[in-house]
VMD Tcl script that builds the backbone (N, CA, C; Angstrom):
set m [mol new atoms 150]
animate dup $m
set s [atomselect $m all]
$s set {name element resname resid chain x y z} {
  {N N UNK 1 A 91.255 63.818 101.249}
  {CA C UNK 1 A 90.673 63.209 100.788}
  {C C UNK 1 A 91.203 61.610 101.165}
  {N N UNK 2 A 92.500 61.418 101.536}
  {CA C UNK 2 A 92.548 60.462 101.916}
  {C C UNK 2 A 91.972 59.893 103.399}
  {N N UNK 3 A 91.758 61.089 104.049}
  {CA C UNK 3 A 91.305 60.831 105.755}
  {C C UNK 3 A 89.717 60.079 105.136}
  {N N UNK 4 A 89.384 60.244 103.768}
  {CA C UNK 4 A 88.449 59.268 103.848}
  {C C UNK 4 A 88.215 58.037 104.019}
  {N N UNK 5 A 89.382 57.450 103.982}
  {CA C UNK 5 A 89.671 55.982 104.188}
  {C C UNK 5 A 90.551 55.444 105.290}
  {N N UNK 6 A 90.467 56.633 105.862}
  {CA C UNK 6 A 91.383 55.977 106.798}
  {C C UNK 6 A 92.922 56.248 107.141}
  {N N UNK 7 A 93.317 57.187 106.144}
  {CA C UNK 7 A 94.880 57.487 105.827}
  {C C UNK 7 A 94.774 59.326 106.233}
  {N N UNK 8 A 95.790 59.741 106.779}
  {CA C UNK 8 A 96.515 61.167 107.448}
  {C C UNK 8 A 97.970 61.490 106.956}
  {N N UNK 9 A 97.752 61.663 105.639}
  {CA C UNK 9 A 98.951 62.085 105.390}
  {C C UNK 9 A 99.684 63.106 105.940}
  {N N UNK 10 A 100.720 63.518 106.688}
  {CA C UNK 10 A 101.480 64.680 107.111}
  {C C UNK 10 A 102.560 65.272 106.685}
  {N N UNK 11 A 102.848 66.240 107.179}
  {CA C UNK 11 A 103.485 66.812 105.883}
  {C C UNK 11 A 104.907 66.033 105.820}
  {N N UNK 12 A 105.309 65.768 107.390}
  {CA C UNK 12 A 106.388 64.651 107.455}
  {C C UNK 12 A 106.709 63.784 106.193}
  {N N UNK 13 A 105.171 63.179 106.202}
  {CA C UNK 13 A 105.134 61.846 105.213}
  {C C UNK 13 A 105.549 62.530 103.965}
  {N N UNK 14 A 104.990 63.841 103.532}
  {CA C UNK 14 A 105.266 64.395 102.058}
  {C C UNK 14 A 106.793 64.402 101.969}
  {N N UNK 15 A 107.105 64.947 102.956}
  {CA C UNK 15 A 108.891 65.477 102.455}
  {C C UNK 15 A 109.780 63.835 102.866}
  {N N UNK 16 A 109.348 62.762 103.557}
  {CA C UNK 16 A 110.107 61.576 103.607}
  {C C UNK 16 A 110.068 61.064 102.170}
  {N N UNK 17 A 108.548 60.890 101.345}
  {CA C UNK 17 A 108.277 60.522 100.285}
  {C C UNK 17 A 109.241 61.340 99.182}
  {N N UNK 18 A 109.281 62.484 99.381}
  {CA C UNK 18 A 109.985 63.780 98.248}
  {C C UNK 18 A 111.762 63.240 98.447}
  {N N UNK 19 A 112.070 62.861 99.461}
  {CA C UNK 19 A 113.714 62.699 99.764}
  {C C UNK 19 A 113.519 60.926 99.264}
  {N N UNK 20 A 113.157 60.674 99.460}
  {CA C UNK 20 A 113.175 58.679 98.647}
  {C C UNK 20 A 113.023 59.194 97.167}
  {N N UNK 21 A 112.131 59.650 96.376}
  {CA C UNK 21 A 112.059 60.146 95.256}
  {C C UNK 21 A 113.289 60.538 94.521}
  {N N UNK 22 A 113.808 61.478 95.392}
  {CA C UNK 22 A 114.841 62.516 95.076}
  {C C UNK 22 A 116.107 61.617 94.788}
  {N N UNK 23 A 116.114 60.329 95.430}
  {CA C UNK 23 A 117.251 59.325 95.140}
  {C C UNK 23 A 117.502 58.531 93.994}
  {N N UNK 24 A 115.976 58.305 93.708}
  {CA C UNK 24 A 115.588 57.110 92.481}
  {C C UNK 24 A 116.397 57.991 91.500}
  {N N UNK 25 A 116.924 57.262 90.291}
  {CA C UNK 25 A 117.371 58.095 88.666}
  {C C UNK 25 A 116.677 58.345 87.986}
  {N N UNK 26 A 116.186 59.245 87.351}
  {CA C UNK 26 A 115.546 59.947 86.354}
  {C C UNK 26 A 114.974 58.733 85.702}
  {N N UNK 27 A 113.771 58.701 84.965}
  {CA C UNK 27 A 113.168 57.685 83.712}
  {C C UNK 27 A 113.397 58.646 82.543}
  {N N UNK 28 A 113.606 58.028 81.619}
  {CA C UNK 28 A 113.448 58.328 80.058}
  {C C UNK 28 A 112.268 58.733 79.809}
  {N N UNK 29 A 112.136 59.214 78.336}
  {CA C UNK 29 A 110.704 59.765 78.080}
  {C C UNK 29 A 110.053 58.655 77.672}
  {N N UNK 30 A 110.989 57.670 77.046}
  {CA C UNK 30 A 110.284 56.406 76.678}
  {C C UNK 30 A 109.821 55.227 77.570}
  {N N UNK 31 A 110.112 55.481 78.466}
  {CA C UNK 31 A 109.932 54.298 80.298}
  {C C UNK 31 A 108.782 55.195 80.792}
  {N N UNK 32 A 108.849 56.565 80.582}
  {CA C UNK 32 A 107.577 57.358 81.248}
  {C C UNK 32 A 106.326 57.205 79.756}
  {N N UNK 33 A 106.255 56.976 78.926}
  {CA C UNK 33 A 105.508 56.790 77.809}
  {C C UNK 33 A 104.741 55.367 78.121}
  {N N UNK 34 A 106.050 54.155 78.433}
  {CA C UNK 34 A 105.608 52.885 78.818}
  {C C UNK 34 A 104.442 52.764 80.126}
  {N N UNK 35 A 105.105 53.984 80.736}
  {CA C UNK 35 A 104.321 53.479 81.975}
  {C C UNK 35 A 102.869 54.378 81.660}
  {N N UNK 36 A 103.058 55.443 81.433}
  {CA C UNK 36 A 101.493 56.173 81.251}
  {C C UNK 36 A 100.425 54.892 80.451}
  {N N UNK 37 A 100.679 54.531 79.241}
  {CA C UNK 37 A 100.307 53.427 78.709}
  {C C UNK 37 A 99.837 52.441 79.615}
  {N N UNK 38 A 100.803 52.099 80.600}
  {CA C UNK 38 A 100.135 50.722 81.598}
  {C C UNK 38 A 98.996 51.518 82.394}
  {N N UNK 39 A 99.048 52.632 82.974}
  {CA C UNK 39 A 98.234 53.138 83.596}
  {C C UNK 39 A 96.963 53.617 82.775}
  {N N UNK 40 A 97.010 53.603 81.865}
  {CA C UNK 40 A 95.454 53.712 80.904}
  {C C UNK 40 A 94.626 52.634 80.894}
  {N N UNK 41 A 95.352 51.121 81.196}
  {CA C UNK 41 A 94.787 50.087 81.163}
  {C C UNK 41 A 93.594 50.024 82.292}
  {N N UNK 42 A 93.663 50.811 83.443}
  {CA C UNK 42 A 92.723 51.353 84.641}
  {C C UNK 42 A 91.836 52.448 84.356}
  {N N UNK 43 A 91.448 52.340 83.292}
  {CA C UNK 43 A 90.648 53.448 83.051}
  {C C UNK 43 A 90.609 54.827 82.776}
  {N N UNK 44 A 92.134 55.354 83.150}
  {CA C UNK 44 A 92.017 56.809 83.556}
  {C C UNK 44 A 92.533 57.247 81.995}
  {N N UNK 45 A 92.719 58.696 81.573}
  {CA C UNK 45 A 93.006 58.833 80.256}
  {C C UNK 45 A 94.463 59.258 80.374}
  {N N UNK 46 A 95.563 58.683 81.364}
  {CA C UNK 46 A 97.078 59.062 81.739}
  {C C UNK 46 A 97.190 60.848 81.974}
  {N N UNK 47 A 96.355 61.295 81.762}
  {CA C UNK 47 A 96.653 62.815 81.862}
  {C C UNK 47 A 96.436 63.257 83.093}
  {N N UNK 48 A 96.078 62.486 83.951}
  {CA C UNK 48 A 96.283 63.109 85.957}
  {C C UNK 48 A 97.390 63.280 86.239}
  {N N UNK 49 A 97.165 64.668 86.676}
  {CA C UNK 49 A 98.900 64.917 87.345}
  {C C UNK 49 A 99.862 65.589 86.296}
  {N N UNK 50 A 99.631 65.124 85.018}
  {CA C UNK 50 A 100.111 65.825 84.128}
  {C C UNK 50 A 100.510 67.070 83.296}
}
mol reanalyze $m
mol bondsrecalc $m
mol representation Tube
mol addrep $m
């Protein structure tokens, strides 16, 4: 899908992102809820990827 807008995501890109995310501290359930509430303002139901 990303190729349609000029981006090609490689396996290396995915692995690099996974390594970076693994280094981040976990978020709390409360922070997750706030993040999902923030995302809802953009018209989604917040369920994508859940």
